[in-house]
C-alpha positions as a Markdown table, in Angstrom:
| # | Residue | x | y | z |
|---|---|---|---|---|
| 1 | Unk | -86.4 | 27.2 | 192.9 |
| 2 | Unk | -88.4 | 27.3 | 189.7 |
| 3 | Unk | -91.6 | 25.5 | 189.2 |
| 4 | Unk | -90.4 | 22.9 | 186.7 |
| 5 | Unk | -87.7 | 21.9 | 189.3 |
| 6 | Unk | -90.2 | 21.6 | 192.1 |
| 7 | Unk | -92.5 | 19.5 | 190.0 |
| 8 | Unk | -89.5 | 17.0 | 189.1 |
| 9 | Unk | -88.7 | 16.5 | 192.6 |
| 10 | Unk | -92.4 | 15.9 | 193.7 |
| 11 | Unk | -92.6 | 13.1 | 190.9 |
| 12 | Unk | -89.5 | 11.4 | 192.3 |
| 13 | Unk | -90.8 | 11.4 | 195.9 |
| 14 | Unk | -92.5 | 8.0 | 196.9 |
| 15 | Unk | -96.2 | 8.3 | 197.9 |
| 16 | Unk | -96.6 | 7.7 | 201.4 |
| 17 | Unk | -98.1 | 4.1 | 202.1 |
| 18 | Unk | -97.7 | 2.9 | 198.5 |
| 19 | Unk | -95.7 | -0.4 | 199.4 |
| 20 | Unk | -98.1 | -1.4 | 201.7 |
| 21 | Unk | -101.0 | -1.0 | 199.5 |
| 22 | Unk | -99.2 | -2.9 | 196.5 |
| 23 | Unk | -98.8 | -5.7 | 199.2 |
| 24 | Unk | -102.3 | -5.9 | 200.1 |
| 25 | Unk | -103.4 | -5.7 | 196.5 |
| 26 | Unk | -101.5 | -8.6 | 195.8 |
| 27 | Unk | -102.8 | -10.7 | 198.7 |
| 28 | Unk | -106.2 | -9.9 | 197.6 |
| 29 | Unk | -105.9 | -10.9 | 193.8 |
| 30 | Unk | -104.0 | -14.2 | 195.3 |
| 31 | Unk | -106.9 | -15.1 | 197.4 |
| 32 | Unk | -109.5 | -14.4 | 194.8 |
| 33 | Unk | -107.6 | -16.6 | 192.1 |
| 34 | Unk | -107.4 | -19.4 | 194.7 |
| 35 | Unk | -111.0 | -19.4 | 195.5 |
| 36 | Unk | -112.2 | -19.3 | 192.1 |
| 37 | Unk | -114.3 | -22.4 | 190.3 |
| 38 | Unk | -113.1 | -23.8 | 187.2 |
| 39 | Unk | -115.7 | -23.8 | 184.6 |
| 40 | Unk | -117.4 | -27.2 | 184.1 |
| 41 | Unk | -116.9 | -28.7 | 180.6 |
| 42 | Unk | -119.7 | -30.8 | 179.4 |
| 43 | Unk | -119.0 | -34.6 | 179.4 |
| 44 | Unk | -121.7 | -35.7 | 177.4 |
| 45 | Unk | -120.7 | -34.1 | 174.1 |
| 46 | Unk | -117.2 | -35.6 | 174.4 |
| 47 | Unk | -118.7 | -39.2 | 175.3 |
| 48 | Unk | -120.9 | -38.9 | 172.3 |
| 49 | Unk | -117.8 | -37.8 | 169.9 |
| 50 | Unk | -115.8 | -40.7 | 171.3 |
| 51 | Unk | -118.5 | -43.2 | 170.6 |
| 52 | Unk | -119.2 | -41.8 | 167.1 |
| 53 | Unk | -115.5 | -42.2 | 166.2 |
| 54 | Unk | -115.6 | -45.9 | 167.4 |
| 55 | Unk | -118.6 | -46.6 | 165.6 |
| 56 | Unk | -117.1 | -45.3 | 162.4 |
| 57 | Unk | -113.9 | -47.2 | 162.8 |
| 58 | Unk | -115.8 | -50.3 | 163.4 |
| 59 | Unk | -118.0 | -49.7 | 160.3 |
| 60 | Unk | -115.0 | -49.2 | 158.3 |
| 61 | Unk | -113.1 | -52.4 | 159.5 |
| 62 | Unk | -116.3 | -54.5 | 158.9 |
| 63 | Unk | -117.4 | -53.1 | 155.7 |
| 64 | Unk | -116.1 | -53.8 | 151.9 |
| 65 | Unk | -114.5 | -50.4 | 152.3 |
| 66 | Unk | -112.9 | -51.2 | 155.5 |
| 67 | Unk | -111.3 | -54.2 | 153.6 |
| 68 | Unk | -109.6 | -51.6 | 151.5 |
| 69 | Unk | -108.5 | -49.7 | 154.5 |
| 70 | Unk | -107.1 | -52.9 | 156.1 |
| 71 | Unk | -105.3 | -53.6 | 152.8 |
| 72 | Unk | -103.6 | -50.1 | 152.6 |
| 73 | Unk | -102.6 | -50.1 | 156.2 |
| 74 | Unk | -100.9 | -53.5 | 155.3 |
| 75 | Unk | -99.2 | -52.1 | 152.4 |
| 76 | Unk | -97.8 | -49.3 | 154.5 |
| 77 | Unk | -96.0 | -52.0 | 156.8 |
| 78 | Unk | -95.2 | -54.6 | 154.0 |
| 79 | Unk | -93.4 | -52.6 | 151.2 |
| 80 | Unk | -90.6 | -54.9 | 151.4 |
| 81 | Unk | -88.9 | -57.3 | 154.1 |
| 82 | Unk | -87.1 | -55.2 | 156.6 |
| 83 | Unk | -83.4 | -55.4 | 157.0 |
| 84 | Unk | -82.8 | -56.9 | 153.5 |
| 85 | Unk | -79.3 | -57.7 | 152.6 |
| 86 | Unk | -77.9 | -55.0 | 150.4 |
| 87 | Unk | -76.3 | -57.6 | 148.1 |
| 88 | Unk | -76.3 | -61.4 | 147.2 |
| 89 | Unk | -73.2 | -62.5 | 149.0 |
| 90 | Unk | -74.3 | -66.2 | 148.2 |
| 91 | Unk | -77.1 | -68.4 | 146.9 |
| 92 | Unk | -78.9 | -69.9 | 150.1 |
| 93 | Unk | -78.7 | -73.5 | 149.9 |
| 94 | Unk | -75.9 | -73.4 | 147.2 |
| 95 | Unk | -76.5 | -74.1 | 143.5 |
| 96 | Unk | -76.2 | -71.5 | 140.5 |
| 97 | Unk | -78.9 | -69.1 | 139.4 |
| 98 | Unk | -79.6 | -68.3 | 135.7 |
| 99 | Unk | -81.1 | -64.7 | 135.4 |
| 100 | Unk | -82.5 | -63.0 | 132.5 |
| 101 | Unk | -82.3 | -59.1 | 132.7 |
| 102 | Unk | -83.0 | -56.7 | 129.8 |
| 103 | Unk | -79.2 | -56.7 | 129.1 |
| 104 | Unk | -79.1 | -60.6 | 128.8 |
| 105 | Unk | -78.8 | -63.7 | 130.9 |
| 106 | Unk | -76.4 | -63.7 | 134.0 |
| 107 | Unk | -75.0 | -66.8 | 135.8 |
| 108 | Unk | -74.7 | -66.4 | 139.5 |
| 109 | Unk | -72.4 | -68.5 | 141.2 |
| 110 | Unk | -72.9 | -70.0 | 144.7 |
| 111 | Unk | -70.9 | -67.3 | 146.3 |
| 112 | Unk | -72.9 | -64.5 | 144.7 |
| 113 | Unk | -70.3 | -63.9 | 142.0 |
| 114 | Unk | -72.1 | -63.3 | 138.6 |
| 115 | Unk | -71.3 | -63.1 | 134.7 |
| 116 | Unk | -73.2 | -61.8 | 131.9 |
| 117 | Unk | -73.4 | -64.1 | 129.1 |
| 118 | Unk | -74.3 | -61.5 | 126.2 |
| 119 | Unk | -77.3 | -60.0 | 124.5 |
| 120 | Unk | -79.5 | -62.9 | 124.5 |
| 121 | Unk | -83.3 | -62.8 | 125.1 |
| 122 | Unk | -83.8 | -66.2 | 126.7 |
| 123 | Unk | -81.8 | -68.9 | 128.4 |
| 124 | Unk | -81.9 | -72.3 | 129.9 |
| 125 | Unk | -79.6 | -74.6 | 131.9 |
| 126 | Unk | -78.3 | -78.1 | 130.7 |
| 127 | Unk | -79.2 | -80.7 | 133.2 |
| 128 | Unk | -76.0 | -80.3 | 135.2 |
| 129 | Unk | -75.2 | -76.7 | 134.9 |
| 130 | Unk | -72.3 | -77.4 | 132.3 |
| 131 | Unk | -73.8 | -75.3 | 129.5 |
| 132 | Unk | -76.5 | -72.8 | 128.9 |
| 133 | Unk | -78.6 | -72.7 | 125.8 |
| 134 | Unk | -79.4 | -69.2 | 124.8 |
| 135 | Unk | -81.8 | -67.6 | 122.1 |
| 136 | Unk | -81.3 | -64.4 | 120.2 |
| 137 | Unk | -83.7 | -63.7 | 117.1 |
| 138 | Unk | -83.2 | -66.7 | 114.7 |
| 139 | Unk | -80.1 | -68.0 | 116.5 |
| 140 | Unk | -79.8 | -70.9 | 119.2 |
| 141 | Unk | -76.4 | -71.1 | 120.8 |
| 142 | Unk | -74.9 | -73.2 | 123.5 |
| 143 | Unk | -72.6 | -71.5 | 125.6 |
| 144 | Unk | -70.3 | -72.1 | 128.8 |
| 145 | Unk | -71.3 | -70.6 | 132.1 |
| 146 | Unk | -68.1 | -68.4 | 131.8 |
| 147 | Unk | -69.4 | -67.2 | 128.5 |
| 148 | Unk | -67.3 | -69.3 | 126.2 |
| 149 | Unk | -69.5 | -70.1 | 123.0 |
| 150 | Unk | -69.4 | -73.7 | 121.6 |
| 151 | Unk | -71.9 | -73.5 | 118.6 |
| 152 | Unk | -74.7 | -71.5 | 117.1 |
| 153 | Unk | -77.3 | -72.3 | 114.6 |
| 154 | Unk | -79.8 | -70.3 | 112.4 |
| 155 | Unk | -83.6 | -71.5 | 112.7 |
| 156 | Unk | -86.1 | -70.7 | 110.2 |
| 157 | Unk | -88.0 | -68.6 | 112.6 |
| 158 | Unk | -87.6 | -66.6 | 115.9 |
| 159 | Unk | -86.2 | -68.8 | 118.6 |
| 160 | Unk | -88.0 | -69.1 | 121.8 |
| 161 | Unk | -88.6 | -71.4 | 125.0 |
| 162 | Unk | -85.4 | -73.3 | 124.6 |
| 163 | Unk | -85.5 | -76.5 | 126.8 |
| 164 | Unk | -82.6 | -78.9 | 127.4 |
| 165 | Unk | -83.4 | -82.7 | 127.9 |
| 166 | Unk | -82.5 | -84.5 | 131.2 |
| 167 | Unk | -80.0 | -86.8 | 129.2 |
| 168 | Unk | -78.1 | -83.6 | 128.2 |
| 169 | Unk | -78.0 | -84.8 | 124.5 |
| 170 | Unk | -81.1 | -82.7 | 122.9 |
| 171 | Unk | -82.5 | -79.1 | 123.1 |
| 172 | Unk | -86.2 | -78.5 | 122.3 |
| 173 | Unk | -87.1 | -75.0 | 121.1 |
| 174 | Unk | -89.9 | -73.2 | 119.3 |
| 175 | Unk | -88.9 | -71.6 | 115.8 |
| 176 | Unk | -91.5 | -69.1 | 115.0 |
| 177 | Unk | -94.8 | -71.4 | 115.4 |
| 178 | Unk | -92.9 | -74.6 | 114.8 |
| 179 | Unk | -91.3 | -76.9 | 117.3 |
| 180 | Unk | -87.8 | -78.1 | 116.7 |
| 181 | Unk | -85.1 | -80.4 | 118.6 |
| 182 | Unk | -81.3 | -79.9 | 118.0 |
| 183 | Unk | -78.7 | -82.3 | 119.1 |
| 184 | Unk | -76.7 | -80.8 | 122.0 |
| 185 | Unk | -73.5 | -80.7 | 119.8 |
| 186 | Unk | -75.3 | -78.5 | 117.1 |
| 187 | Unk | -74.8 | -81.3 | 114.3 |
| 188 | Unk | -78.4 | -81.3 | 113.3 |
| 189 | Unk | -82.0 | -81.8 | 114.5 |
| 190 | Unk | -85.5 | -82.4 | 113.3 |
| 191 | Unk | -89.2 | -80.9 | 113.2 |
| 192 | Unk | -91.7 | -81.9 | 115.7 |
| 193 | Unk | -94.6 | -80.0 | 114.9 |
| 194 | Unk | -95.2 | -77.2 | 112.0 |
| 195 | Unk | -97.4 | -75.4 | 114.3 |
| 196 | Unk | -97.7 | -75.4 | 118.2 |
| 197 | Unk | -99.0 | -73.4 | 120.9 |
| 198 | Unk | -97.2 | -70.6 | 122.6 |
| 199 | Unk | -96.3 | -73.1 | 125.5 |
| 200 | Unk | -92.7 | -74.2 | 126.4 |
| 201 | Unk | -92.2 | -78.0 | 125.8 |
| 202 | Unk | -91.5 | -80.2 | 128.7 |
| 203 | Unk | -89.2 | -83.2 | 128.6 |
| 204 | Unk | -90.1 | -86.4 | 130.2 |
| 205 | Unk | -87.7 | -86.6 | 133.4 |
| 206 | Unk | -87.0 | -90.2 | 133.5 |
| 207 | Unk | -84.7 | -90.4 | 130.4 |
| 208 | Unk | -86.0 | -91.2 | 127.2 |
| 209 | Unk | -86.1 | -88.6 | 124.6 |
| 210 | Unk | -89.8 | -87.7 | 124.9 |
| 211 | Unk | -91.4 | -84.4 | 124.9 |
| 212 | Unk | -94.8 | -83.1 | 126.1 |
| 213 | Unk | -96.0 | -80.0 | 124.1 |
| 214 | Unk | -99.5 | -78.3 | 123.1 |
| 215 | Unk | -100.3 | -78.3 | 119.5 |
| 216 | Unk | -102.1 | -75.5 | 117.5 |
| 217 | Unk | -105.3 | -77.5 | 117.8 |
| 218 | Unk | -105.0 | -77.2 | 121.8 |
| 219 | Unk | -104.0 | -81.1 | 122.1 |
| 220 | Unk | -101.5 | -82.1 | 124.7 |
| 221 | Unk | -99.1 | -84.3 | 123.0 |
| 222 | Unk | -96.4 | -86.7 | 124.0 |
| 223 | Unk | -94.0 | -87.3 | 121.2 |
| 224 | Unk | -90.8 | -89.0 | 120.3 |
| 225 | Unk | -88.0 | -86.3 | 120.0 |
| 226 | Unk | -85.8 | -88.0 | 117.5 |
| 227 | Unk | -88.6 | -89.0 | 115.0 |
| 228 | Unk | -91.3 | -86.8 | 115.8 |
| 229 | Unk | -93.8 | -89.6 | 116.2 |
| 230 | Unk | -96.8 | -89.0 | 118.4 |
| 231 | Unk | -96.8 | -91.5 | 121.4 |
| 232 | Unk | -100.3 | -90.2 | 122.7 |
| 233 | Unk | -102.5 | -87.0 | 122.6 |
| 234 | Unk | -105.4 | -85.8 | 124.4 |
| 235 | Unk | -107.4 | -82.4 | 124.8 |
| 236 | Unk | -105.2 | -80.0 | 127.0 |
| 237 | Unk | -106.8 | -78.4 | 130.0 |
| 238 | Unk | -108.5 | -75.1 | 129.3 |
| 239 | Unk | -106.2 | -72.0 | 128.9 |
| 240 | Unk | -103.1 | -74.0 | 129.5 |
| 241 | Unk | -99.9 | -71.7 | 129.3 |
| 242 | Unk | -97.5 | -73.9 | 131.1 |
| 243 | Unk | -96.3 | -77.5 | 131.6 |
| 244 | Unk | -94.3 | -79.2 | 134.3 |
| 245 | Unk | -93.4 | -82.7 | 135.2 |
| 246 | Unk | -93.3 | -84.6 | 138.6 |
| 247 | Unk | -89.9 | -85.9 | 139.3 |
| 248 | Unk | -90.8 | -89.4 | 138.5 |
| 249 | Unk | -92.6 | -88.7 | 135.4 |
| 250 | Unk | -95.9 | -90.1 | 136.8 |
| 251 | Unk | -97.8 | -86.7 | 136.6 |
| 252 | Unk | -98.0 | -83.9 | 134.3 |
| 253 | Unk | -99.0 | -80.4 | 135.7 |
| 254 | Unk | -100.8 | -78.2 | 133.4 |
| 255 | Unk | -100.8 | -74.3 | 134.4 |
| 256 | Unk | -103.5 | -71.9 | 133.2 |
| 257 | Unk | -104.3 | -68.3 | 134.3 |
| 258 | Unk | -107.0 | -69.4 | 136.9 |
| 259 | Unk | -106.5 | -73.1 | 137.4 |
| 260 | Unk | -104.3 | -76.0 | 137.9 |
| 261 | Unk | -104.5 | -79.6 | 136.4 |
| 262 | Unk | -102.7 | -82.8 | 137.2 |
| 263 | Unk | -102.8 | -85.3 | 134.7 |
| 264 | Unk | -101.6 | -89.0 | 135.2 |
| 265 | Unk | -99.2 | -90.6 | 132.9 |
| 266 | Unk | -99.2 | -94.4 | 133.0 |
| 267 | Unk | -97.4 | -97.1 | 131.3 |
| 268 | Unk | -99.3 | -98.3 | 128.2 |
| 269 | Unk | -99.1 | -101.9 | 126.5 |
| 270 | Unk | -98.7 | -100.4 | 122.8 |
| 271 | Unk | -97.6 | -96.9 | 123.1 |
| 272 | Unk | -95.2 | -97.1 | 126.3 |
| 273 | Unk | -96.9 | -94.2 | 127.9 |
| 274 | Unk | -100.4 | -93.3 | 128.0 |
| 275 | Unk | -101.8 | -89.9 | 129.1 |
| 276 | Unk | -104.9 | -90.0 | 131.1 |
| 277 | Unk | -108.1 | -88.4 | 129.2 |
| 278 | Unk | -109.3 | -86.5 | 132.5 |
| 279 | Unk | -106.9 | -84.5 | 134.5 |
| 280 | Unk | -107.9 | -83.6 | 137.9 |
| 281 | Unk | -108.1 | -79.9 | 139.0 |
| 282 | Unk | -106.2 | -78.7 | 142.0 |
| 283 | Unk | -108.4 | -76.5 | 144.3 |
| 284 | Unk | -107.4 | -72.7 | 144.6 |
| 285 | Unk | -109.0 | -69.9 | 146.4 |
| 286 | Unk | -111.7 | -68.2 | 144.3 |
| 287 | Unk | -111.1 | -64.8 | 142.8 |
| 288 | Unk | -107.4 | -65.3 | 142.4 |
| 289 | Unk | -105.2 | -65.1 | 139.5 |
| 290 | Unk | -102.4 | -67.8 | 139.0 |
| 291 | Unk | -99.1 | -66.0 | 138.4 |
| 292 | Unk | -97.0 | -69.0 | 138.3 |
| 293 | Unk | -96.8 | -72.8 | 139.6 |
| 294 | Unk | -94.4 | -75.7 | 139.8 |
| 295 | Unk | -93.9 | -79.2 | 141.0 |
| 296 | Unk | -91.1 | -79.7 | 143.8 |
| 297 | Unk | -87.9 | -81.3 | 142.5 |
| 298 | Unk | -88.1 | -84.2 | 144.7 |
| 299 | Unk | -91.6 | -84.6 | 145.9 |
| 300 | Unk | -95.1 | -84.5 | 145.0 |
| 301 | Unk | -95.9 | -81.0 | 146.1 |
| 302 | Unk | -97.1 | -78.0 | 144.0 |
| 303 | Unk | -96.0 | -74.5 | 144.8 |
| 304 | Unk | -98.7 | -71.9 | 143.4 |
| 305 | Unk | -98.1 | -68.3 | 143.4 |
| 306 | Unk | -101.5 | -66.4 | 143.4 |
| 307 | Unk | -102.6 | -62.8 | 143.1 |
| 308 | Unk | -105.8 | -61.0 | 144.4 |
| 309 | Unk | -107.0 | -57.5 | 143.8 |
| 310 | Unk | -108.6 | -54.9 | 145.9 |
| 311 | Unk | -109.3 | -51.1 | 145.7 |
| 312 | Unk | -106.0 | -51.0 | 147.6 |
| 313 | Unk | -104.0 | -53.0 | 145.2 |
| 314 | Unk | -102.7 | -56.4 | 144.5 |
| 315 | Unk | -101.9 | -58.9 | 147.4 |
| 316 | Unk | -99.8 | -61.9 | 146.7 |
| 317 | Unk | -99.5 | -65.4 | 148.6 |
| 318 | Unk | -97.7 | -68.7 | 147.8 |
| 319 | Unk | -99.6 | -71.9 | 148.6 |
| 320 | Unk | -98.1 | -75.5 | 148.7 |
| 321 | Unk | -100.7 | -77.9 | 147.4 |
| 322 | Unk | -100.9 | -81.5 | 148.3 |
| 323 | Unk | -102.0 | -83.4 | 144.9 |
| 324 | Unk | -103.4 | -86.1 | 147.1 |
| 325 | Unk | -106.0 | -83.8 | 148.4 |
| 326 | Unk | -104.6 | -82.7 | 151.7 |
| 327 | Unk | -105.4 | -79.1 | 152.7 |
| 328 | Unk | -103.2 | -76.3 | 151.4 |
| 329 | Unk | -100.5 | -74.7 | 153.3 |
| 330 | Unk | -100.0 | -70.9 | 152.9 |
| 331 | Unk | -96.2 | -70.4 | 153.0 |
| 332 | Unk | -95.8 | -66.7 | 152.3 |
| 333 | Unk | -97.9 | -63.6 | 151.7 |
| 334 | Unk | -97.5 | -59.8 | 151.0 |
| 335 | Unk | -99.4 | -56.8 | 150.1 |
| 336 | Unk | -97.8 | -56.4 | 146.7 |
| 337 | Unk | -97.2 | -58.1 | 143.6 |
| 338 | Unk | -94.7 | -61.1 | 143.5 |
| 339 | Unk | -93.7 | -62.1 | 139.9 |
| 340 | Unk | -91.3 | -65.0 | 140.0 |
| 341 | Unk | -91.5 | -68.6 | 141.5 |
| 342 | Unk | -88.5 | -71.2 | 141.5 |
| 343 | Unk | -87.6 | -74.1 | 143.6 |
| 344 | Unk | -84.2 | -74.7 | 144.9 |
| 345 | Unk | -82.6 | -77.8 | 143.6 |
| 346 | Unk | -83.0 | -79.6 | 146.8 |
| 347 | Unk | -86.5 | -78.6 | 147.2 |
| 348 | Unk | -86.0 | -76.7 | 150.6 |
| 349 | Unk | -86.5 | -73.3 | 149.2 |
| 350 | Unk | -88.5 | -71.2 | 147.1 |
| 351 | Unk | -87.3 | -68.0 | 145.3 |
| 352 | Unk | -89.7 | -65.0 | 145.0 |
| 353 | Unk | -89.3 | -61.9 | 143.2 |
| 354 | Unk | -90.8 | -58.6 | 144.5 |
| 355 | Unk | -90.2 | -55.9 | 141.8 |
| 356 | Unk | -91.7 | -53.0 | 143.6 |
| 357 | Unk | -89.5 | -53.6 | 146.7 |
| 358 | Unk | -86.6 | -54.4 | 144.7 |
| 359 | Unk | -86.1 | -57.7 | 146.4 |
| 360 | Unk | -85.6 | -61.2 | 145.9 |
| 361 | Unk | -87.0 | -63.6 | 148.6 |
| 362 | Unk | -85.6 | -66.8 | 149.5 |
| 363 | Unk | -88.4 | -68.4 | 151.5 |
| 364 | Unk | -87.9 | -71.5 | 153.4 |
| 365 | Unk | -90.4 | -74.6 | 152.8 |
| 366 | Unk | -88.9 | -76.6 | 155.8 |
| 367 | Unk | -88.4 | -75.6 | 159.5 |
| 368 | Unk | -85.1 | -74.7 | 160.9 |
| 369 | Unk | -84.1 | -72.4 | 157.9 |
| 370 | Unk | -84.6 | -68.6 | 157.9 |
| 371 | Unk | -86.0 | -66.2 | 155.1 |
| 372 | Unk | -83.5 | -64.3 | 153.5 |
| 373 | Unk | -84.2 | -60.9 | 151.5 |
| 374 | Unk | -81.8 | -59.5 | 149.1 |
| 375 | Unk | -82.5 | -55.9 | 148.2 |
| 376 | Unk | -81.4 | -53.5 | 145.2 |
| 377 | Unk | -81.5 | -56.4 | 142.9 |
| 378 | Unk | -82.4 | -54.3 | 139.9 |
| 379 | Unk | -79.3 | -52.0 | 140.3 |
| 380 | Unk | -77.2 | -55.1 | 139.8 |
| 381 | Unk | -78.6 | -56.9 | 136.8 |
| 382 | Unk | -80.2 | -53.9 | 134.9 |
| 383 | Unk | -79.3 | -50.5 | 136.3 |
| 384 | Unk | -81.6 | -47.6 | 135.5 |
| 385 | Unk | -84.4 | -49.9 | 134.6 |
| 386 | Unk | -87.9 | -49.7 | 135.7 |
| 387 | Unk | -90.0 | -52.3 | 137.4 |
| 388 | Unk | -91.1 | -53.7 | 134.1 |
| 389 | Unk | -87.4 | -54.8 | 133.4 |
| 390 | Unk | -87.1 | -56.4 | 136.8 |
| 391 | Unk | -84.5 | -59.7 | 136.4 |
| 392 | Unk | -86.3 | -62.9 | 135.6 |
| 393 | Unk | -85.4 | -66.4 | 137.1 |
| 394 | Unk | -84.7 | -68.8 | 134.2 |
| 395 | Unk | -83.5 | -71.5 | 136.6 |
| 396 | Unk | -81.8 | -72.7 | 139.7 |
| 397 | Unk | -79.3 | -75.3 | 139.2 |
| 398 | Unk | -78.2 | -78.1 | 140.1 |
């Protein structure tokens, strides 16, 4: 047997007592591991870190910067109403909507079906929703809700702010800077004022053809629509940009960017109606911008859409105001910008628009009704448009 073969056989032969030595070694290592003492971690540094974090959070939440943090957190969780309906399958509470989009005005039926009326820039309902008055350039037209045109006239200036009278027999509108009235059959009309402010005229609700408007000298004027004769006039409230009557004609709401005023309208011996010289200002929260406001159709309640700004962005809320002086009621609030406010015909709901979320919100005013959110509104009325072209509510009838 050669030397190489001998060495190979010796390597393969187990060492005497190797198995016992291995077993004893493992037992020794096991006992040593069981008897070891885990290293003590210092408790004080961990406690100090926890206290420091808690103090930092408290400072953030209680400081102005913390308000921004809270707003930002709110934005994360309020970027639209959850579980919004994907389409408007029906108008909550009934009635028809008149919706202005970049493509033109749409009529939305109670069952949610809709029709585009054409390339008009503005539109308004007749009193019972039988017709729509629409503006396009220098043209004023009367159209049926199904799109059938009845007549069209050419005005001396660009037509804007059309408003149909409660009687259904007159249409007031601005032509350039002038204010005019047209008969509802398109047979002719007359000039009310050669120069007027950029404020939509407002018809006196009880029925006579009386019109409230703001002239170029910032006077609030009440005039006879058929003759243009001034019934009464007084100084308008500062910054007024909108007018709205109470349902009984006893009060006139003047809307400005940062204020709301109610003016009494009472019978007079000589003029028939008298505008109170002093309007009472309705209380609104400070540092809030007024986006929209309107009197309810059947009661003396004012809905006001307010917006506040912070480092985190805009916050919107809707308040219901009592003209008699009662405390305001917060109806709805979100982190974001709401842009529209319209009363339902029965006064039981408010329609709000939330462009960033792509939603319409039908918010109940009375108990027993639920909020309904309709999503993906832009794609229905103005596909491919940005937030700036979000559909605008022109009216809820009837």
